[in-house]
N, C-alpha and C positions, 0 to 999 in steps of 0.2 A: 663618497664620490663628490668631486667638485662640480659645481654647476657650471654650465657653459657661459661664455660671455653674453650670448644673446639672452639666455635665461636670466642672467644678472641684470641686464638692462630692463627686461620685462618686470622683474621684481622692483627695481628702482622706480619705474613708472607707476607701478601699482601702489607702492608705498607713498608716493606723492599724493595719492588720492584717498589716503586713510580717513581724512576728515570729510569725505564726500557726503552730501545729503543722502539720507536713507531713501532707497527706492521702495521700501516696504510700508504698506498702509493697511488699514482695516477700517471697516465701517462699524459704528456703534452709536445708538441713539442715546448718548450720554445725558443730554439736557432733559430727557423725558423720564428719567429715573430718579429715585431718592438719592440725596447727595452721598450717603454712605456707600450705596451701590456704585455710583459714579466714580468715587475715589478708588474703590476696590477694583473696578473694571480697568481704570487707567493704570493702576499699579500692575495688573496682569498683562496689559498691553506692553508696558515698558519692560517687564520681566521676560516677555517673549522675544524682545529685541526689535519690536515693530516701532518705526520712527514717526509714523503719521497716523492720525485718526481723522476720519471724515464723519461729520455729524451735522445735524440740522439746526440752522439758526432760525428757528421757527418765528416767523413774523407774528403769528397769532399768540405766541407765548410772550414775546417782548413788548408787544403793543396790543393787548387783548381788546382794548377799546380805543377809539381815536384819541390820540394825545396823551394816553396814560401808559407810561413806559415802565417796564420792570426787567432789568438785566441781571437780577440776583442769581438766577441759575447759571447764566452764561459767565458771569464774573467768577463764580466758584469753579466752573468747568475750566476756564482758561487758566486760572491760578493753579489748579491741580495739575493740568497738563504741563505747565511750565515747571512745576515741582518735579514731575516725573520725567522731564526731558522728552516729551512727546509733542510734536508739532500738530497744529489743528488745520484741517481743511474744512471751512465753514460753507454749508450749502445755503445760499441766500434764497429766501422764500420759505422753504420747508412747508410747514402747515400754514396756509394763508388765512388771515382773518376775513370775516364777511365784508368788512369795509375796504379790503384790498384786493378782492377777487373779481375779475382777472386783473393782474397788475398792470397790463398794458393799457387798460381803460382807467386806471387809477395811478397814472404815472407820477403825479406830484407826490402822492402819499408814498408810493413805492420808493422814489428817490430820496425822500425824507428818511424812510426806514434804512435804506442803504447808507446814507450819509451818517446817520447816528451810529450804526453798527461799525462802520469802517473807522470813523473818528475815535470811537471808544477803544477799539482794539488795535489801533495803529502801532506798529512795532511789536505786536504780540501775536497777531494773526497775519500771515502774508499770502494766504491762498483762499480765493473765494470762487465757488462754483455757482453760476447764475442759473438757478432753477434745476431741480432734479427731473430728468426724463421729460423734457419739454415737448417731446413728440407724442406724449400720452395725454389723455383727457384730464387726468386727475389734477395736475398743477393749475389748470385753467378753469375747470368747471364747465368746459365746453370743448368742441373739437379744436385741436391745436392747429395753429396757422404759422408756418415758418416766417412769413413776413412780420407778423406781430412779435414773434420771438426776436427776430433780427433788430427790430426797433427797440425792444426792451434791453437787449444785450448792448446795443450801441450807447444808449443813455446811461446804463449801469456802468459800462466800461469808462465812460468819460467822468462819471462821478467818482469812481474809485481812483482813477489816475490823478484827479485833482487833489484828492485828500491824501492818498498814499501812493506815490509814483512807483514804489518798490514792490507793491503787492501784485501777485499773479492773479489774473482773471481767467477762469476756466469756462469754456463752452459747456453748455448743459450736457450731462452724461446721457447719451442716447440709449434708449431702451433696447430690449431684445425682441420687440414685437413688430410684426409687419415688416416694413422696409424703412428702417431709420435713416439709411443713407440718402433716400429721396428727400426726407425732411432736411437733412444737413445741406444738401446741394441747393435746395430752394432757399434756405436761409443765407447761404453764401451769395446766391444771386440777388437776394434782397438787401445786401449790404453788410453782412456779418463778417466778412473776410478780415477786416482790420480791427475787429472789436473784441479780441481775446488774445491771451498769451499761450494758452495750452488747449489743445484739442482733447476730446474726452468721449469715451463711450463704454457701454456695458455688454460685452460679448459673452453672455452666459453660454455654457457648453453642454447643456443637458441632453441635447438631441443626438449626440454621438461622442466618440472619444475626442478629446481636444486636439490630438495630433492631426486629425483629419480636416479640421476647419479653422482653428484659431489663428494660425499664421496667415492664412488667406484673408480672414476678416480684417486683420491689421493692415495687410498690404492693400486691400481694397480701399480702406479709409485713407491711407497715405497717398495712394494714387489719385483719389478724389481731391485731396488737398493740393497736390501738385498741379492738378488741372486748373486750379484757381490761384496758382502761384503762392501757396501757403507753405512755408517751411518753419513749422513750430513743433514743439514736443507733443507727444501723445501720452496721455495717462489713461489707465483703465480704473475708474473709480468704483466700479462694482463688477465682481465676478465671483462665483462661488457655487457650492453644491449643497443641497439640503439633505439631511440624513433622517427625514421623517420616518417613523417606525411603521406606519400603515402603508406600505408599498404594495400595489396590486391587490388591494383588499377585495374588490369584487371578483377578480380572477381567482383569488384564494377560495372564495365561497362558491364559485360556479364551475371552474375548469375541471377540478377533480370529479365532480358529479357527472359532467358531460363525458369525460373519458370512461368512467365506470359504466354509463349507459351504453357506450360503444363497445364495451367488453374488454377494455384494456386493463392491464394489471401493472401496478408499480413494481412488483416483484419480477415480472416476466418481460415486459415490453420496453424497447429502447426508444429514447427520445433524442432526436437530433437537435443540436444547437449550432447556429452559424458562427463561424470564426474565419472570416474571409479576409486574407491579407491584402489582395489587390484593391479592395474597396474600403479597407479599414472599418469593416462592419461586423458587429458581433452581437449575439443574443445576450451574452453575459449570464448571470446567475438566474436560475429558475426556482431557487429555493424559497422565494417569497410566496409562491403559490403552489409549488409541487415539491415540498421539502423531502418527502419520503421516496422520491423516484430514484431507483438505484442505478439503472443503466442509461448512460448518456454518451453521445457520440458527437465530437466536434466535426463540423462539415464546412468545406468551402462551397461556393456556388458551383464550381467545377465538379466537386464530389457529388453535389445534389443532382446534377444533370444525369449522372449514370448510376445513382443509388438504387440498390435493390430495396424496394419499399417494404417487402416482407421482413427484412432484417432491421429496418428502422422505420416503423410505421407512423411515427409522430414527429413533427417538426415544429419547434417553438421559435417564433420571431421575438424581437426584444420588446415590442409594445411601446415604442417611443415616437410613434407617428411618422417617422422618416424611414425611407427605404431607397436603395439605389435602383431607380426605375429600369436601368439597363439590364438588371438581373431578374426582372419579373417573370420572364418565360421559364426560368429554371424552377421557380416556385409553382407556377401554373402546371408545368409538366409533372411535377411531383404529385400534385393533387389529381391531375388527370389519370395518373397511374394508380390511384387509390389511396394516396397518403392523407393523413389527417394533420391539418395545419392549425396551430394555436396562435391567435392574435390577442395577447393578454391585456391590452389597454390602449386607450386613445383612438382617434380616428385612423384606421389602417391606411397606410400608403398616402397620407395627406401631404407629405413633403417628399420631394425627390432629392437624394444626395447625388448631385450631378458633378462629375469630375470636371475640374477646371482645366485651363490651358497649362497649369502647373501640375506636373505629374504627382499623384499621391495626395493632392489637396482637393477638397470638395466644397461646393456651394449648396446651401439649402434653398430649394425652389418650391414654393407652394403649388401643388398641382391638383388640389381638391380631390375629386372622385375619378380622375382620369384612368386609374388602373383598376378600379373596382369591377367593371364589367368583365374583365378577363377572368375573375374568380367568382363571378355571379353574385357579388355582394352589393348591397345598397345601404346607404345611411341617409338620415335627414336631421336637420337642426333648424332652429328658428331663423338663422341667417340665410337659409336657402328655401325654406317653406314657411310662409307667414302663419299657417295654422298650427305649427309646432310650438308648444309652450317653451318659455325661457327656462323653466325649472320644473322639478317634480316634487310632489308632496309625500310620495310613498314609493317603496320598492316592493314588488310582489313576486313570488315564485311562479314560474310558468307551469302550465297544466301537467306537463310530463315530469315535473320535479316537485311534487306536493310536499315533501318533507324537508325541503331546503330552507335553512335559516339564513336570512339576509340582513345586512346592516344597511339602513337607508342612508344614502348620500344624494343630495339634490343633483339631478342630471340634466343635461341639455343636448345630448347626442343620442341618436337612436338608430336601430337597424331596421331595414324593411326588405320587402320581397321584390323590389322593382327590377332587379337584374337576374332573377331566377329563370332557368330554362328547363324544358322537358319535364321530367319528374322530380326536379329539385324541390326540397322542402326546407322551410325555416321553422325550427322548433324553439320557441322562446324558453330561455332558462331563467332570466330575471327581467321583469317588466318595470319600466318607469311609469308612474301614474300621476296624472293631474286632471281631476274631474273625469270626463269621459275619455280622455286621451290615455291609451295604454299601449305602449310600444316597447320592444325589447331593448334593454341596455346590455344584455348578454344573450347570445343565441347559438344554437347548434345548427349548422347548415348541412343537411344530408343531401349530397349531390348525386344525381342519377340522370345525367345528360351526356354531353361530351366530356364532362368532368365526373369522375367516379369516386372521389374521396369525400372527406368531411372538413369543415372549417368550424372551429370554435372561436367566436369573435366576442370580445368584451370592449365596449367603447367608452366606459368610464375612464376618465383621465386622472383620477385621484391616486397619487403615489407613483404614477408612471414616470415622473420627472424628478424623482428622489433616488438617493443611493444609500447603500449601507455605510456605516461609519468607516469601514475599511476602504471602500471605494472613495469616499470623500477624502480620506487621508492620502490615498494614492494620487488622486487627481490634483490636489492643491499645489504641490511643488512643481508638478509637470506643467500646469497652466502658467505659473509664474515664470518658469524657465523658458517656455515657448514665447511668452510675451517679451521678456528681456532680450531674447535672441533676435527679436524683430525690432529692437531699439525703442520699445516702450519704456518711458522714463520712470514711471511709478505705477504700481498695481495695488489696489485696495481690495482686500478680500472681504466678501460679505458673508457674515459679519463676525464680531468677536464672540459675543455670548448669545446663545439661542434664547428666544422668548419662551418656547415650549408651553404656550397657552392652550394648544390642542395638539392633535396628532397629524395635522396637515403640513403641507410643504413649507409654507411661509414661516411657521413657528419653529422650524428646525434648521434654518441656516445658522451657522455659528460653529466656532471651534472649541467653545466651552459649553457645558450644560448650564441651565438656568441657575443651578445651585453652586456654580463656579468650579465644579469638578471638570477635569480635562476630558475632552474627546481626544482620541489619538491624533486628530488633525492638528491640534495645537503643538504637539510634540514634533510633527512633521514640519510645521512652519518654523519652529525654533531651530530645528536641525538644518533647514535650508538656509536660514539667515546666518547660522554659524559657519556653514560651508561656503556660502556666497555672501560674505559681509559687504557692506557699503564700501566702495572704492575698488572692488574687484573688477577685472576686465569683463567685457560683455561675453556671456556664454555663446559659444559657437556649437550649434546642434547639427549633427549629421546622422544618417541612418538610412535603412532600407527596409521596406515592408513595415513590419510592426516593431522592429528594433530601433532604439534611439540612443545616441550618445551626446552628451553636452560636456564641453571643456572650457575652463577659464583659469585665470591666475588670481589668487587672493592677494590682498595688500601685503601679506608677509612673504610674498614671493613663491609660495607653494602652488603647485598645479592641482586642480581638482577635476575629476572625471565623474559624471553622473551617468548611470546606465539603467535602462528600463525598457519595457515593451508597452505598446499601446493597449494590448490586451493579450491574455493567454501567456504561455511561456515561450521564451526564445530558445533556440537550439544552441546558442553561442556558449561555449565553455570558457570560463575565466581562468587565467593563469594566476599564480601567486604574485603578490605585489610587494615590493620592498617598503611601500608606504603604509598608510592606514586605511582601513575599510570601516564603513559605518552604514547602518541600515537606514531606511526611510525615516524612522522616528528617533534615531540618534544612538542606537546601541552599537558598541564597538564589536567588530568581528576579527578574530585572529586571521592573519593573512593566509594561513594554511587551511582555513575552513570557509573559503569563499564558496558561494553557491554555484552549482554546475550550470544552472539555467537562470536566465533573467526572467523577471515578472513585472507586472505594472507597479510594483513597489520599488522606488528608486534605490539603487545601491551607489554610495559615494566612495570613491577611491582617491586618496590624497598622497601625493609624492612630491619630489623635487621638481621645479620647473623644467620642462623639457624631458622629464623621465617618462618612459612608456609604462602605463599602468595596467595594461591588459593584453 
């Protein structure tokens, strides 16, 4: 079949962009590893098709003592990156030496460091990020101040411009803690508006599915920039998901025991899990802490409001600290009717997923303990009660659970009885201990007041913001497609190879294992790059509810459609396609064997430009 004239024009336009700079990046601490590992990692980055690597130009490494310079590691890194065809985004500052912290109070030394670095790598490095996450304490050694950062950025920008006018200067990547946009706006007001070429932030998405929030986060940043007359590219220099193996460890050790005490059976009783399309809110898998539970029922909030509790006596929430507060009454009524609620990790209901003015997109709003009295729950932590310790030295089983074996993890959040009513009781399952302080980190609330059900609450946050390797794989290309559809110019996934120094969250970001074996996420990244190569048109995403479709034209003129769900399965049936079909990780699918339903694993369909593919 001949392509239409319009399709031909699209193809010609796309072909003209074949040599476009790569939008694909990855973070890797290349200068902090042995050279053989650095070379091997860069080769893997290049083989994946990733065009940029972001790494730390550690001041403490290149000038460990005042006036003593050592660029040997960075010379080797830059040379190997050039050999592999990978461009470098250097983070100025990185680990700061004692003689340079904080840099705004050591401006002469800082600018000398900047001048030496930029002069040395002029024509070889053309992108510099000025301080990583300047809105956090760590880069400064003290509370961050937007005005101080604006001053530092202004002087750094002038220095780089003088030495290498073609180099791009990036605003610091804003963190995902607190309210980073407040820091950005104050820095703009303090004079940072004209002191960078690229805006930059780190919108991690572990609180909910990325379809519910990532587009809005990008739009909010762009709107803030427009408020100050800034029309510059946006990069995301960190976004990613950890696949730490110890997810919901304390819930795994305590929730089954509490359910057994209540008389529930994994062979007999049904557990409800939320899968609510209007709020894009879902429990997800409960296998991390209840792997043997046979009977499960997906519920919307509307279902929950009329649910026969006797047929589904247990309800599990996701345990990621966020919840759409507009739906709290449905949960309260479920417990009022005698249902048992599982809160498997983190401070429950600490954030509200509040629907924005844009339908289907939600903002995260910290609401602390505003919803807890409705469920008669109470918690405490050192930031709200001075007498609460900042950590614990031991974890002990509660009196009602003498045979429980617990793994100690230092805790800082605890449950209390402050909101109990009538004959309500709190039964400790696991206690965090520090000296004379002994308070529950996991407890069973037996409610006998206006509420007649039970709540099993675990407030340990370890592993609640990590995902299985499958979930990491599913989320990676969806986050990049969502970002590109919002005109983000480059995205750097955090990170390439996992450190795996322990089982915690930070050690398991990465799309390779420490031994260089692939996680499936690397295959998904490679598949995305192959289907959306540099020079492709911008993905246009449409969808309704949990279903999503992205479409674009590749440089070779062929049209690609990506189909997926935010969670769960979609009811949409796919027709045969005259083109090609490919799975999330790059396996080819015969056109006659397309899946009947969509899932969170992207399905790629490729055909002629203008051809209908589903």
